[in-house]
N, C-alpha and C positions, 0 to 999 in steps of 0.2 A: 504494500500500500504506500503510495507516494503521499507524504503528509500534506501537500497542497491540494490533493484530489480526494483523499479518503481518510476518514478517521473512525476508529472504533472507540466509543466512550462507554465506560463501565462504571456502575455504582456499586461500590464494595462497602459493606458494613464493617463496623469496628471488629466484629468477630471473624472477619475474613469471608463471610458469605457473599456470594454474588447476588445483589438485590435487583439488578436490572442492567440493560445495555441498549445501545442503538448504534447505527452506522450513519455517518454523515458523508455524503458523496457529492463531488463536484465534477462536472464535465468541463474539460479545458477548452471546448470549442468557443470561439470569441462571441458568438451570439448568446450563449447562456453561461459564460464563465463567471458572471456576477451573482449567479444563483447556486444553491446547493439543495440536495434532496435528503430528507431524513427518512431512513428506512429501518425496518425491523425493530421498532421501539417495543421493548419487552421488559416487564417487571415480574419478578417472582411473586406468585400469589401470596406468599407469606408476608411480603412487604408492601402490598397494595394498600392504598389509603393512608400511607405514612409520608407522602411527599416525594417518594423516589422518582416517579415519573416526571413530576414538576421539576425536580432538581436536575434530572437528566436533560430535559428540554431547555432549561435555563443555561446549563453548561454547553449544550449544543449551539445555542445562539451565540454565546460568548466566544466559543472556539471558532465558529464559522466567521464571525465578524472580525475578531482579533487576529487569529493565527492564519486564517485562510483568505481573508479579505473579501468575504461574501457580503452582499447587500440584501439578499432575500433568500428565505427558505421555503421549500415546498414539501408537502407530504400528502399521502392519500390514506384514508381510513375507511373501514367497512361500516356502513350504516347499520343502525339497529342495535348498537352496543353502548351508546352514550358517549362515544369518543369525540363526536363533534363538540359537545358541551365542554368536555375536558380541555380541548385545544382552544376553544373560544375564551375560556377563563384565562388562558395564557397569552391572549392577544392575537391568536390566529384568526383568519377570516376564511369562510367558505367561498371559493371562487368558481365552483362548478361541480357537476356530478356526471358520472357515467351510469345511467339507470340500468339496474340488473346485471352489472358487469361481473359480479362476484357470486359464484354458486357455492354456497355453504353446504347444501345437501339437495337432493332432488326435491324440487318444489320450493326451495328456500333461496331465492336469488336476492342479493342485496346491492344497493348502490355503492359505487366507489366514490367517496366524497373527496374532492380535491381542495386542499387548504394551502394558504400562503401566509407568510409572516415577513413584513418589511423589517430589516434590521437597521 
């Protein structure tokens, strides 16, 4: 992973347990080099509701802006899980949807919600 293009951020608790992680990825193409994508945001169920996800997202914004020189972050989330509200509380805005793009199970299609955060 080239540090200007990709970062893996991990949240580790005092006891050494991995509480969560995410991947921050930036495409070097000049048209989109000012943006980065946040992928694979995951928190261990044991640590949910304790601020781990919020701390990871705050760290991602700081690393993207400071170390990578990024001006905007993008991510997509699965609808129907309450994730849109979580990201809105952190300042993210919904910018679009791909209706029915995610098939969770037969007969359970969800929207792929596209979100953006100006840094």
